[in-house]
N, C-alpha and C positions, 0 to 999 in steps of 0.2 A: 797580104801584108799583116804582120802581127800588130794588134792594137796596143797602144801604150798610153800611160796616164802621166800627166805632169805632176811634179811634186806639190804644186799649189792646189791642184784639184784633189789630190790624195789628202793633203792637209785639211782642206775644207770638209772633205768627206769624214775624216776622222773627227773633226770638231763636232760636226752634226751627229756622228755616231755616239761620241762620248758625252754629249749633252742630252740627247733624247733617250739613249738606251737606259741610263739609270732611272729615268722617270718611268719609262715603259715597264721596266723589270721590277722596280721597287714599289711602284704605286699599288699594284694588286696585293703584294706581300704586306705592305703597310696597312692597307684596308683590312685584309684578313686578320692580321695580328691585332689591329685596333679593335675589330669586332670581337675577337676572342677575349681580349683584356677587359673590354667593357662588359662582356657577358659574364666573365668570371667575377668581376667586381660586383656586378648587380646581384649575382647568385650569393656571394659572400654576405653582402649587406642584407639581402632578403632572408637568408638563413639565420642571421643574427636577430633579425626582426621577428621571424616566426618562432625562434626559441624563446624570445621575450613573451610573446603571446601564449605560447605553450606553457611557460612557467606561470603566467598569470592565471590561465584556466585551471591548471592542476592545483595551484595554491588555493584558488577560490573553491574548487570542488573539495579539497581536503579540509578546508575551513568549515564548509557546510557539513561534511561527515563528522568532524570533531564536535561541531555545535550540536548535531543531532545526538551524538553519543553522550554528550554532557547532559543534554535535556532528558535523555533516556533514563537517568537515575531518578529524576523527579517523576517521570511517567511511570516508572516501576513502582515508586511509592504510591502513586494514585491508583495503579492497578491493584496493589495489595490491599486497598481499602474498600474493596467491594465490587467493581471499581468506583472511584470517585469521578463521575463523568464531568461534574462541574469544574473540578480542578484540571482535568485533561483539556477541556475546552478552553480554559483560561490560558494554559500553556500553549495550546495551538494558536490562539488569537495573538499572543505575545510574539510567537515566532513568525507568523504570517505578516504582522504589523512591521516587523524589523527586516525581514528578508523578502525583497521584492521578487527574487527569482523563484521562490517556492510558491507553487500554485495550490497545492492541497497537501493535507496531512492526514494519515489514517493510522490507527492502532488495531491490530488483529491479535487475538489470543492464539494459544498454541493449538486450539481446536479449529483453526482457520476460520474463526467467526469474527465479524466486525464488532469492535468494542465502541469506538467513536471516531469521528473524523470531522474535518472542516476544510472547505475549499473557498476559493476567491474567484469571483466572476472576472472573465477576461475583459468585459466591456465596462462594467461599473466599478469593479474593485471591491464590491460588497462581499462580505464573508457570510458563509452559509454553513450551519451545523448539519452534520450527517450522523444519524443514530440508527441502530437497527430497528426495523428490518430493512431500511434503506440500503441500496448498494451504490457506492460512489462511482459515477462515470460509467455505469453498466459494467463495472469490474467484477470479476469473480476471483476470490482468494481460495485457491485449492492447494492441497499439500504437494502437488506435483509441480506447481509453478516455481521457477528458479528463485524468485525473490523470497518465497516462503521456505523452500528447501534449504537454501544457502544460509539465510538468516536464522533458521531454526538450529543450524549447527554452530551458531555463535560467530558467524562471519558476516562482514558487511557485503552488500550486493549493490551493484550499479547496473541498471538495465539499459537496453537499447532505446533510442528515440522512437517515438510514435506520435502520429498526428492526432490531436484531440481538440475539438471546438476551435479549429482553425489555427492552432499553434502546436509546435513541436514540443513534446514533453518527454522526460525520461525519469525513471523511478530510482530512488536510493532507499534501500531497506537496511536497517540496523537492528540488532537484537536488543531487547530491553531486559535489564537484569543481569545476572551472572552469565558470562560467556558460555560456561559449560552447561548451564541449564536455564536458557532464557524463559522469562515469564510471558513475553509477548514480542511483537515485531512492530517497529515504527517505520511506516512507509511515507516517504516525502516525494511528491511529484514536482519535478523542477522544470521550469519553462526555459527551453534552450535559448530563445531570443533574449530573455531577461539576463541570463548568465553570460551570453556572448556579447549582448548589446553594449554594456558599459565598457567591457574590455576592448571590444573592436573599435568603438568610438575613440577611446583613449589612445589606442596605439595605431590608428589608421595613418597611413602615409599618403602623401599627395600622388596622384596618377596611378598608384598601385591598388588593385582591387584584392581584398582579402576576405575569404569566406570559409565556412565550415561544412564538411560533408560527413556522413556516417559510413559504416563499412560496406553499405550497399552502393555508395556513390550518390545518395540523395542529398540535395542541398538543404541544410538545416537552418542557416542564418538567412536574414532578409537579403535579397539580392541588391547589389549596388544600383544607383540610378543609371538608367540607360540599358540595363541588362535585358537580354532576350529570353532569359529563363526565369522561372518563378520558383518560389520556395516549394520544396518537395520534388522537384524534377530530378531525374536520374541523369548524372553527368558522366557516365562511363564512356561516352564518345570521346572525352578528353584523355589523351594518353597518359597525362600526369595523374588523373584520377584512377585509371586502371593500374598504373604502377604503384600507387599508394595502397590500393586494395590488396595487392598480393605481396607488398613489401612489409617489413617490420619496423623500419625506422624512417630515416629521411629519404626523399626521392628528389634528386636534383634534376634541373632541366637538361644540363649537359648536352649530350648528343641527341637528345629527343627532338630538338628543333622547335620552331614556332608552330602554333596551332590557333584556330579561331576560338577565343575565350568566351567568357560568360556574357560579354557585350557584343560578340560576333566580330571582333577585330583581332588581327594577329597579335599573339602574346606569347611570352615564355613563362612557364609555370614552375613554381617551387613549392614543395609541400613537405609536411612532416606529420607523423602519427602522435595523437594525444593518448598515451598508453592508458591512463587511468579511466578514460571515458570510451576508449575504442573509437574515437573520432579521428579526423584528419583536418589539418589546416592547409589551405592552398592560397598562395599569393600569385597574382598574374601581373607580370611586368610587360607593359605595352612594347611592342617591337620598335615603336617610334622612339622610346627612351634609349634604345641601344643604337639604332641606325641614325637618328637625328644628329647627335654630336659627331658621328663618324663622317656624315656628309658635310657638316660644317668644317671639320678638320680637312676633308678632301679638298674643299674649295681653297683653303689656306695653302695646302701642299701644292695644288695646281698653280696658285698665284706665285708661290715661292719658286716653283719649277720654271715658270715663264721668266721670272726675274733672273734665275740662274742661267737660263738659255741666253738671255740678252747679255748678261755680264760676261759669261764664259765665251759666247760667240764673239762679242766685241774684243775681248782680250785675245781670242784666237786670230781674228783679223788683224789686230795690231801686231801680233807676233809674226803673222805671215809676211808682213812688210819687211821684217828684219830676218829673212829666211836664212841668212848666212850662218847665224849661230847654230841653229839646229842641224844645218848641213854639215858644219865642221864637227859637231858632236857626233853625228852619225858616221862621219868618215873615220873619226878616231876609234869609234867602236868597232868598225869593220877592220881596221888595222889591228886592233887588239885581238880580234877574232882570228885574223890570218896568222897572228903570232901564237895562237893557241891559248889565249887568255880568255876564258868564258866567265870570269867572275862577274857578279852583279853588284851594282852599287848598293850601299846600305840604304835600306828603306824602312819606313815606319808606317804602321797602320793600326787603326783601332778595331778591336774585335768585340766591343760592347754589344753591338747589334747582333753579331753572330751568336755570342753567349746567350742573349735574350731569346734568339730563335731556337737554340738548342734546349734552353730551359723550357720554353713553351712546348717544343716537340716532346720533351720528357714528360711534361705534365699531361699532354694529350695521350701518350702511351700509357701513363699510369691510370688515367680514367678508363681507357679501353681495357686494361688489364682487370681493373676492379669490376667493370661490366661483365667481362668474361667469367670471373670467379662467381659473380652473382648468378649469371646464366647457368653455370655448371651446377651450382647448388640447387637452383630451381629445377634443372633437368633431373638431378638426383632425387629430389622429392617426388617428382612425377613418376620416376622410374620405380621408387619404392611403393608408391600407390598402385602402379600397374602390376608390380610383382606380388604385393601382399593383399590385393583386393579379394573379397569374399565372393565376388561374382566372376564368372569367366569373361575375358575380354579378347575379342578378335579384331584384328586390323585387316581389312579385306580390300583388294584391288578388284572391284566388282566387274569392271569391263572384261577382265580376264578370268573371273570366277576363281580368284586365287587368294589364298590366305597368306599374308606376308608376315604376320606376327601374332603370337598368342602369349597369354600369361600362364603361370603354373596352375592356376585354378582351372583353366580350360583343359589342360592336359589331364588333371586329376579327375575332372568331371566326366570326360569322354573316354578316358583310359588310354589315350595315345601319348606317345612321346612328342616333343616339340617338333622334331624333324618329320615325324609321320604326319602331324597335322598340317605342317607347311606344304606338304606334298599332296594333301587331300583336298579336292574341290568342295565348295559349299554344297553342291547338289548331292554329294555323298553323305553328308551330315544330316540333310533334310530330304531323304528320298521320298517320303510320303506326301510332302507338300511343295512339290516343284513349282506349281503354279502360284501357290500362296506366297512362297518365299520370293518369287519374281515380283508379284504385286507389292509385297512389303518393301523390296528394294526400290521399286519405282516411286513409292510413297515417300521413302526416305529422301531420295534425290529431288522430289518435287517440293516437299515441305521443309527440308533441312533436318528433320528428325521425325521419328515415329516410335510407337510402342505396341506390343501385342503379347498376349499370353495364350494364343491358340496354336502354337507351333510345337513340334517335338524334335528332339535331337537323337540320332542313333549313335550309340557308344561303339567302341571297338569290338565288344562282345556281341553286338547285334541287338542290345536292349534299346528301347525307345523311352526317353525321359521327357515328360511335359516341361516346357520351358517358358519363361517370361523374357522377352527380348526387347531391348530399347537400343536404338541406333541413331547415329548422326553422321553428317558428312563433313569432312575436313580436307584441306588441300595442303600438301607437303611437296615442296620443290617442284611445283607445277603439275603434280599428279593428284588426282582425286581419289580419296580413300574413304571407306565407310568403317567407323568405329562402332562395333556392336558389343553390348553388355548382355550376357546371357545368365539367367538365374534358374537354377533347378528348383521347380515348384512341386516336386513329387510329394513331399510331406504335406504341402498345402492342399493339393488335390485329394490326397488321402483323407485329410482332415475334413474337407468339404463333403466327401462321400460319406464319411462317418456321421456328420451332422444331418445329412439327408436321410440316412437310415434311422437315425434317432427320431427325427421329425415325423417320418412316416409311421414309425412304431408307436409314438406317443399319440398321434392324431386319432388312432382307432379307439382310444380309451376316453372315458368320461368320469366325472365325479372324483371321488377320492383316489381311485385307481389311477386316473390320469396324473394327478399331482404327485403320487408316490413314484410312478414310473419316470416322471419328468425330473424330479430331484435326484433319483438314482442315476439317470442318464447323464445329467449335468455333472455330478460328482465324479463319475467315471471318466467322462470326456476331458474334464479339466484337471484330473488327478488331484482333486480336493478332498479334504477330510469331511467337510460339512457342506450341505446344500439344503435350503428350505424355502418354502413359500408361505407367506403370511397373509391373513385377511385382517384389515383394520376393524376392531370392534367399536372403538370410539376415538376421540382425539388423543387419548392417553394410553391406549392399550391395543395389543394385536394378538391374534390367535393363529397358531400354525395350522395349515392345511395339510402339510406333509413335511417331515424333517428327516433327512438322511445323515447319519453319523457313521463314518468308517464302513460304508457299504450296507448299513442296516437301517430300516425304517423304525423310528422311535414313536412313541405315543405323542399325540398332539397336546399342546399346552397353551395357556394364555399368560402373557407377560406384559409388564408396563414398559412403555417406550422410553421413558425419561432416563437420561444418562447412558443410553445405549447408542451404538452407531446407527441402529435402525431408526432412531428419532429423526436424524438428518434426512434419511430417505423418505420418512413420512412427510417431510417438508417439501416433497415433490421435486427432488433432484437426485441424480445418481451420485453416490458417494463411494470413493475409492481410497482405502488406507493400505498402501503396499506393505507397511511394516509398523511395528510398535503400536498396534491398535489398542492393546491393553493400557499402555501409558496415556493414550488419548482419552480413554474412557475407564478410569480407574475404579469407578463405582459399579461397573458391570462385573459382578463376581462370576457370572457364567462364562465370560471370556477367559478368565484365569483358570477356572475349573476345567475347561475343555482344551487349554493350552493354545488358544487362538492367537496367531501372530499377524494375520492379514485379513482384509475384509473388503468385499465389493457388493453393493446393493443397488437395485434399480427399482423405482416405483412402478406399480401397475395402475393404469388409469381406467376408470369407467367410461361409459359412453357419454356421460355428462361432463367429462373433462377433469374430474377430481380424483385424487388418489384413493384407491380402494384396497390396496395391499402392496406387497413388495416380494421380490425374488432376490436371494442373496447367496453368496458363496463365501465360506470361511476356510482358512487353512492354517496349519501350524508352522508354515514357512512363508517367507516373503513372496508376494506376487510381483510380476514383472510389468506387463503391458495392460494398461486400463482399457485402451481402444480395442485390443483383441478380445479381452473378456467381455466387454460391454457389447461388442458386435455379436458374440455367441449368444449372450443372454437375450439380445434383441430379437433373435430368431423365434424364441419361444414366448416372448412377452405377449403378443397379440392373442395367441391361443389361450394362455393362462388367464388373460383379462376376460376373454369371452366366456371361459368356463366358470370363473368366479361369478360373473353377472348371470350366467344361465342357472347356476345353483341358487343364486339370490332370488331370481325370478320364480323358480319352482317353489322355493320356501315361502316367498311372498304370496303366491297363488294359494298354497295350502292354508297359510294364515288368514288370507282373505275369506276363503270358504268357511273356516272355523269362526272367524269374526262375524260373518253374516248369520251363521246359524245361531251363535250366541246372542247377537244383537236382536234377531227375530224373536227368540224365546225369552230373552231376559229384558226386552224393552218394556218400560212402564206404560208406554202407549199401546193402544189396540192396533194390531196389524192383521189384516185379512187378505187372502188371495181368493178372488172370485172369477168364475168363467164369464166371458163376455156374452155368451148365449145363455140366457135365463138368469144370470146373476147369482148362480149358486156358489156358496162359500165352500172352497175345497180345503182351506187351511186357515187356522186362526191360532193366535198365540195366547199365552196366559194373561196378557194385558186385556184381551177382549173379555175374558171371563171376569176379571177383576172390575172392569169398568161397567159392563152391561149385565153381569150376573148370570149369563148363560154358560153351561159347561160346553166343553169341546164336542162331546157327543151330541148334545142338543143343537149345536150350531152347524156342523158339517152337513152339506147337502141341502141346506135351506137358504133362502134369500133374505135380505134385510127386511123386505115387506112381510115375509112369513114370520119373522121374529117380532115385528111391530116396532121397529126402531125409529120410524118416521112418524111423529105425531101430526105433521102437516104435509100431505102429499105434494102440495104446490112447491114446497121448498125442495123436496126430492126431485121434482120435475125440473126446477131451475138448476139444480146441481148436475143432473144428467145432460141438460142442455149445454152448460159450460164444458163439460167433459167432451161431448161430441164436437163442439166448436173448436176448442183449443187443444184437445188431445190429452191435456193434463189439467188438474185443478190443485191449487196450492192455497193452504190456509183459508179454507172456506168455513167461516164461523156459522154454526148451526146448533139448533136445540134438538136433542135426541131423547129417547125414552128408554129407561132400563127395564129389566125384567120385573122389578118391584113397582113399576109405574111412575118412578121419579124422573122428572125432566132434569136434564143436565146440559150445560153449555160445553160444546166441543169445537175443536178445530179439525177439519177434515181435509186431507190431501190424498190424491189418487193419481196414478199414472199407469199406462199399459206396460206389461212385460211379456216376454216370450219364454215359455218353458217347454222343452222338447218339441219345438216348432209349433206350439199351440199358444194362441194369444190369451192372456189373462189380465186382470186388473188388480194391482196391489194398492190397498187403501190403508192409510194411517190415521187413527183418531186419537186426539189427545183431549182429556178431560180438563177444561180450564175453569170449572165452576169455582173452585177454591181461589184460583188466581183472580177471577173477576171480583170476588169478595174482598181480596186483599188490595186490589188496585185503589179502592176508595181509601183504605187505611194508608196506603203509600202516599196518596196525594196530600192527606193531612200531615203526614210526617215530613213532606218535602219542605213545608214552611219552616218547621223546626230545624231541619237540616240546613236550609239556606241561612237562617240566622246564625247558626254555629259556624258555618262556612265562612260567612262574612267577618266574623269576629276573630278568626285565627290570626296569630301574629306572623306565621309563616306564609309565604306565597303559595297558593294552590292553583295549578294550571290544569285545565281539562282540555284534551285535544282528541281529534278523531284518530283513527288508525293511520291515516296518511298525514298526521301531524298538522292538521288545521285547527287553530285555536277555537274552542267552543265556549270556554268560560275562564274567568280569572277573578279572584277575590280582591277585596280592597287592599289587603297587604301586598298582593302582587302589583296592583296598579301603582301603589306608593313605591315599591322596590324598583320597578322598571321605568316609571315616569310616563307610562302610557294609560289612557283610559280604555275601558273595555270596548267601547265603540270603535276605537282606532285599531284594535287587534282582532276583533270578531271575524271569524272565517278566513283569517289570513294565516300564512304559513308561520310556524314558530321560528323559522330561520331568522326573522327580524330581531329575535332576542339573542342570536348567536354572533360571535365575533366575525366570522366569515363563513363561506360555504364549506371549507374543509372542516371547521369545528362543528358545523351543523351535521355533516355526514358522519363524523367521528361519534357524535352524541347518539345518532341512530344505531351505529354498530354496537355501541356499548349496551344499550337497552335491549337490542335484539339478542346479543350473546347471553344476557341474564335471563330473558324470557325463554330462550331455547332450553335453558336449564330448569325452567319452571320456577324461577325465583324472582323476587322483585329486584330491580336494579337500584343499587345504593353506591353512589360514587360522588367524587368532587369534579367540578367543571367550571370553566370561565364563561360568563355571559356578559351581555352588553346592554347598558341602559339607553334610554332614548337620547340622552345628551352625548352618547358615544363613549362614556366611561365603561371600562372593562373591569369587572370585579369578580372574585372567587365565590363560588356557591357550592352547597352540598345538596344533592338530589336523592330523593327516594321516589322511584317511578314504579307504578303498578299498572296492571291491565284492568280495564273496566269490562266486566262481562255481565250479560243478562242472566236470567234464571236458567236458560238452556245451556249456558256456558259459552255462548258465542261472544267474541271480542267486539266491544262497541267502541273502544278507544283507549286512551291511556290517561292516567291522572298522576301529576308530578307535584311533590311537595318540595319547595325550594327554600333554602335557608341561606342568608347572607353571612358568609364566614370571613369577611374582611378582617375584623378585629381578631378573630381566632388565628388567622394566618399570620398576622403580625406578631401575635404572642408566640406562635410556634416558631417563627423565624428567630425571634429573640431567644427562645429556649434552645433552638438548634445552634445558634451562635455561642450561647453559653456552653453547650455541650462540646463544640469544637474547641473553645477556649480551654475548657477543662481537660480535654484529651491532649491538647498540645502542652498544657501545664504538666500533666502527668508524665509525658515523655521527657520534658525538660528536667523534671525532678526525679525521674526514674521511680515513679510512684504508680503502682498498679492497683486496680480495684477488683472486688469480688462480691458475689452474693451467694450465701450458703443456705440451702434448704435443709433445715435440721432434721425433719422427718425422714427424708430419703438419703440424706448424707451427701448429696451431689451439690456441686457449685459451678457457677459460671464465672468467667474471668475476662478482663480487658486484655487488649493486645500487649500493653506494656507489662502486665503481670506474666503473660505467657513468655515474654522475652526474658524477664527476670528469672523465671523458673526453668527456662531452656526448653519449653514445650514447643517443638517444631513439627511433630508428626501427628497424624490423626488417630494413632493407636493408644494415646494416653486417656485414661478414665479419670474424669474430674469428680472424685469423691474423697471422703476423709482418708481412706486407705491410700489413695494416690498421693494426697498431700503428705501424709506420714512417710511415704516412700521417698519423697524429695528431701525430707529433713535429714540432717547429718546424724549418723548412728549414735554419736555421743549425746545428742539432744533429743532423740526420738522418744524415749520413755518419758523424759521430763515434760516434753510438749504434749504428749498424749494424756498424761495425768493433769496437766495444767488445763487443757481444753475440756476434758470430761468433768473434772472436779471443780476447778475454780470458776470456769466460764459457764458451762451448761448447768451444772448442779447448783452453783452459787449465784447464778443469774447476774454475773459480773461482766464488765467490759473486758474484751481481749486486748491486752497491751503487753507485748512481749518481744524481746530481741532474741533471735536464735539463728543458727547456722544451717544452711542448706547445701546440697550437692546438685548442681544444675543437671537437668536430664540429658541435654544434648552433648555438652562437652566435658561433663563430670567435674567441673571446676567448683571450688567451695566459695560460697558468698555469704555475707551477713545481711540479714533482713530484719526490719522492724514491722511487726504486724499489729494492726489496730482493728477492732471490730465492736459493733454495737448490736445487742440482741433485740429482735422484734418479738414481743410476747402477745399471745392471744388473750381473750377475755378471762381465761382461767389462769393467767400469768405463766403459761407454759411457752418456752421458746419454740418459735416456728421458723425463724429466719435469722441470719446474721449477715450484716452488711458491713464491709470494712475495706481497708487499704493495706497494702504491703509495699514498703519502700526498701530499695537496695541501699544499705548503709555500709557497704564493704569499705569504701574509701574513708568514711568517717571513723570506722573502727580501726582501720590501719593507721590513720592519722593520730587517733588517741593513743594507740600503743607506742607509736613513734615519739609522740609528745611526752609520754610517761618515761620512756627510755632516755630521751634527752634531758628531762627534768632531773633524773637520777645522776646524770653526769654533767649537770650544768656548770658547776664550779670548775671542773677540769676543762670543759669546753671554753669557758670565759677566759681562763688563764692562757690557754693555748691560742685562742683567737687574739688576745691582747699582745702576746709576743709576736704573732704573725703580723698584726697591724703595725707594731713598732718597726719591725724590719721593713715592711712595705713602705712606711712613711720615710724611713731613712733612704731607701732606694729611690723613692719618688723625688725626694729633695735633691739627691745627688744627680738624678736624671735631669731634673728641672734646671739645675745649675749648669750642667754640661750643655743642654739644649740651648739655654739662653746665651751661653758663651759662644757657641758655635754659630748661632743665628745673628749675633751682633756683628760679627766680622763682615759677612756679605752686605748687611744693611748699611754699615758704615761706608763700604765701597760704593754702593748704589747712591747713597746720599752725597758722598764726596764728588763722585764723577758728575752727578746731576748738577751740583753747585758749581763745579768747574765749567761745565757747558754754559750755564746761565751767565757766568762772570766773563768767560773768555770768548765765547761765541755768540753773545747776545745780539750782536749786530747782524749775524747771518741767520738768525732764527726769526720766523714770523710769529705773530701773536699766538697762533694755535700751538706752535712748537713750544713756546715758553709756557703756555698753559699746561701742556702735557708734562713738562719737566717739573713744574710747580706741583702738579698732582702726584708725580712720582715721589717727590721729597715729603709731601704731606703724608703719603701712604707709608713711607719708611718711618716717619715720626710716630704714626699710630702703631706700627708694628713694634717699635722700640718700647712704647708704653705697654703693649700687650705682653712683651717679654718681662718687663718689670712687674707687671701684675701677676704673671705666672710664677715668678720668684716669690712674690709676696704670698700668693696662694699656697705655695709649697711650704711656707713657714707658718701657716695659720694655726697648725696644731701646736706650735711652740710659742705662740704669742697670745696676748690677751685680746679678746674680741672687742672691737671698737665700733660704736654705732654712730651714725651721722645722717645729715639730710642729703637726699639725692634729688637733683633737679631733673625731673622727668621731661619737662617741656624742652629743656636744652638738649637732652639725649635724643628726643624725637626730631628736633631741628637738624642735629648732626646726621642722623640717619637719612632724613629727607635730602640734605645737601649731597650726600654720597650717591643717592639714587639718581638725582638730577645730573650729576657728573657722569654716571655710567650710561645714561640714556638721555642725552641733551635734546634729541629730536622728539621725545615723548612729551606730550602736553598733559601733565598731571598736576592737579591742584591738591595740596595737603592742607587739611584743617586741623591745626594744633592749638589747643588752649594754653594760654600763657599762665605761668605761676604754679604749675603742678609740681608739688614737692612732697616727697615721701621720706619716712625715716627708715634707714637701712644700714 
C-alpha cells in the first residue's frame, strides 16, 4: 500500500525545514564572510599603521643624513686647517650629545686613513676620542669597502646592520666637501635600537606586536615581552618574512594564513619594506583578535536563531490550526494551473546580502589574480637567471639518470643542442668518473647539497673539461630532482699549472738571480708592466732587490717611502689601489713618470715577525680582483722572505768576521791567544806591544813566565786556580810588569775557545793604572758635583736602566712633593699620571736613544698630591768610561706658566685668523734677500692661489698684478720701499690666479732692517678693498647726479603720498561699513535678546563692540597718519602706564584661564 502523509505532518515538516535550513545554510557562510571582513579590516588598519611607522623611520633617517651633510661643511673647514682635530672633536661631541641614536662618528681622508673619531659607550654613555693610530671597533677602512667607494664618488651610503658590542648598528657615510671632489668621508654608526625604540614605542598598538628585520630576516629590534626569539635570530621560518625578503614593497597576509609568530601563538602577519634602509617592518595580529569577535557574534546569531525558531514555529502551529485558508489558497492555485495560468504572484526580495557575497567573491578573485601576476613575474625572473647564467645548469631526475632541463650555457659548454642533451644520460657526460659521480649524487641526497672540483665533463667532440660542480636536491610536483651548477675551470687549472711551473723554476735560484726571475715571472703571469721586490733599509727608505719594467730588469735603487703607496705596505698591511693611484699619491712623481694607474703591495715578514721588505705589482690599467692577486703573491711570499733573511744572515756573518778581526787588532786592550798545553802565546795584538813593550816577534812562542810579566808567582798561581775551577776568569785585578820593569795595574779576563778543534785560551788585559790615579781625583770632584747638583733650579732625576729612581735633587723634591727617601729604589711610575703614560714615556726615550740622540720632549707628570702638570724633559744616557749604559738622567722643567702663556698666544692667533677672514685681510712675510714670501690662507684666497704650482716670489707677485699697474708697482717696490727704506702703503689692482677676476687690494708692509740698516725682511698685510672701491665710485657717480636724483625722488615721493592718501581714504571708507554692521547687530542682540543671553554671551558681545570701537579708532588714526605730511607736527604727552594697562586687559580677555601677573609702574609719561 502506498504510504501517504497528512497535510498537517507535511506542514510541520515544512515549518521545521524552513526554520532550521536557513540557520544551517547561512551560519557557515556568515562565519566565513565575517572572518574575511574582520581579516580585511585588520589588514587595512595594520597597513595604515605600518605606513605611519615606515614614514617615521624614513623621515628620521633622512633627517640624520641631512644633519650629517650640514655638519659636513664645518668638518670640511676643519679638515682644511691641517686638520683641526680639536674642532672636529668638538663637532663630534655636539652631535653625539644631541643625537642618541648615533653611537660613533669617524672621519677618514681620501687616502682611506682615519683622521679622528669619537664613540659612546653602550653601558655608561661616556664619550671616547679615537685618534690615529687607533682603529675604531677593529674597523678597517679600505678603498674597496662600499662605504668608502660610494662616498668617494660624492654619494651618500647606508650600510647593512651588523652586531657590535651587543647592539645592532649600521653605518651612514656622507662625503665631506664638494660632491664632485670630496676632501673626506664622514661615517656615522647608528644604533638600530635607539632609532627604532622611540618610533616603535610611540606607534605601538595594543595586542599587536611590531618589529624590524633586515634583508636576511634577522630580528633587529628588541623582541616584545613574552617572545620566544631573541634579538639577532633569523626568522625566515615565518612565511611573511620569506615573502618580504623576495618582494619589493608590501606583503599582505591575505591567503597566506595564520602561523606561529614571535611569541609562539597563531598570528596573521603584515609587512612592508623600508626602502631607504633596506629593512622590513612586520606587525603580527593575534588570531584571537580576528576569531574572538566572530565567536561572540556566532553566539548572538545562534541566540537569535533559537528565538526565530520559537517565534516562527509558534506562528506555524497557530497557522496550522486554521488550515482552511492555506488549503483554499492551494486549491485556487491548482484551478488556475488547470486553466493554464502559471503566473506567479508579485514578490519582493532583498539582494543586499547577495550583492555583498558577489563583491566579496570579486575581491577574492582580484587577490588571486594579483598573486598569480606576482608569481608569473617571479617565475620570469628565475627563468631569466636560468637562461642567462654564466654557469651551466642541469636539472636531473637522478633515479632514471635522465636530464630533464638544461640552460643555454650548458649547451654551449658541452657543444650539444638542448634536444641532444635531454636525450643523453649523465653517465655519458662523465664516463671517466662513473663511481665518483655516483658517490657525489649519494652525498647530495644525503646532505641536501654538495660541491666538488675533481670531476671532468666530456664534450660532444670528445674533449674532457675539468669542472667545478655544486648540486642540491629539490622536489617538484612530488618528484625529486637534482639541480647541478657546472663551471668550466679549464683556465683556472691552466693558471694553477703555470703557477706551479713558475714556483719550481724560481725555487732553484738564490740571491739576486732568484729575485730577478721572481719579478719577471710575476709580471708575465699577471700581465703587469711593473713588478719589484724591496728590502727596507730603515723606517724611512727601501732598496729594490729586483725591479722588472716592461719585461726587462732595471738597476736597483734606494728611495724614500714617504708619500708613496709602499709606505702603507711598510706599515705591515697589504694595500690595494685598483685605480687612480696617482691621485692618491700626487707627490710620488715616479708613479706619473711610469704612467702607473693601479698598485698592489704585500709586506714580507722576517722570522721575528716584523716587516723586512715588500713585493708589489703596478700596471698602467686598473686591476680587478684584490683576492686573486694577493693569493698569487702569497705563493711566493714565504720563499722571498726566507731568501732575504738568508742573504742578511750571510752578510751578518761576513761582517761579524770582519768586526772580530778589526776588534782584535784595533782593540786598545791587550789580547792574546795561548795554547792550553805549555801556555805558549800563538797570537797577540798591537795592544799587547803597546801595554807591555814586547814586539810581536818577541812574544810569539813564549809564555808569560818567559816574558816575566808576573812579578808575584803566587798571584799567577791564584789566577790559574780560578781558571781551572770556574772555566773562565773575569775582571781579575792584578799587578803585572812591563819590559821596562815598570809595574802596572791591570784587569785580566780569560776564557777558553776552540780553533780548528784545538782548545786555546784567549786573554784580555786592560791597563787601569791611569784610571786608578783618576779615581781619587773623581772622588774629590764628586763633592763639588753634588753641591752643584743640589743647587740646580731644575729637577734632576737619576734612574737605573730599568727606571728605578737612584737620586733626585732638592728642586725635584720640591717640584713633586716627595722626599728622596720616599722615592729611593722605587719605580719612576709613581711620578706618572697612569701606567699608559709611564709606558709612553719609555717608548719616547727609547726612540730617541735608538737614534743616538738625547730625548727632548714635553710630557705630563703627577705630584704627590695628585696634581697633574706639564713638564719639559731632557733625558740622556749615563755611561761609564767603557761606554756601557749605567742608567738615565733626566732634567725636568715645570712649564705650567709657559703653557698658559702659549695657550693665550694660540687663542690670540686664532682670534687674529678669524678676524682676518672676517675683514678679508691676509698677511705675508717677504724674505728680501731671496725674494720669496709666505702667505696666510686668507691671502691665498684673495690672490686666487689654489694650486701647488704657484711660486711665491717677487716675480709671482708681479704676475698677479694687473698689467696697467705692474710697472708702477715694480718701480714703487724697488725704489720707494726698498731703496728709500719706506713703508709699503699702496692700493693697486690684481687679476686673481684661479678665476682671472679683477680685484682691488690695499697693501701695507713694514721693513725689518739689519744692524747695517739693510732690509732683510718685510712683514705686512693685504686687504681686499674691491667693494669699497666700487662703493666709492658709485658714490662719486651719485654725487655728480645728486640734484637730478633729489628732484626725481621728490616728484616720486609726492605722487606716492597722493596715492597713499587716496588709498587710505578708500580703505577707511570700505572698512567702516562692515564695522558699523558688526557694532549695530551686536548692539541689537544686547538690547533685544538680553534676556536669552547668559553672562558669558553678553561678555562676548561686549568684547565684540569694544573691538569694533578700537578698529574705528585705528582707521581714524590711519587717515590722520596719511595726512601727516600735509599737517604740522604736534607734540604732546603720552601716558605709557595707561597704554600698558590697556594691553594687559586685552591679553587677559584673550586668555582668561592664564594666571599671569603684570607689574606696571603708574605715572609713566613721555613726550611724543
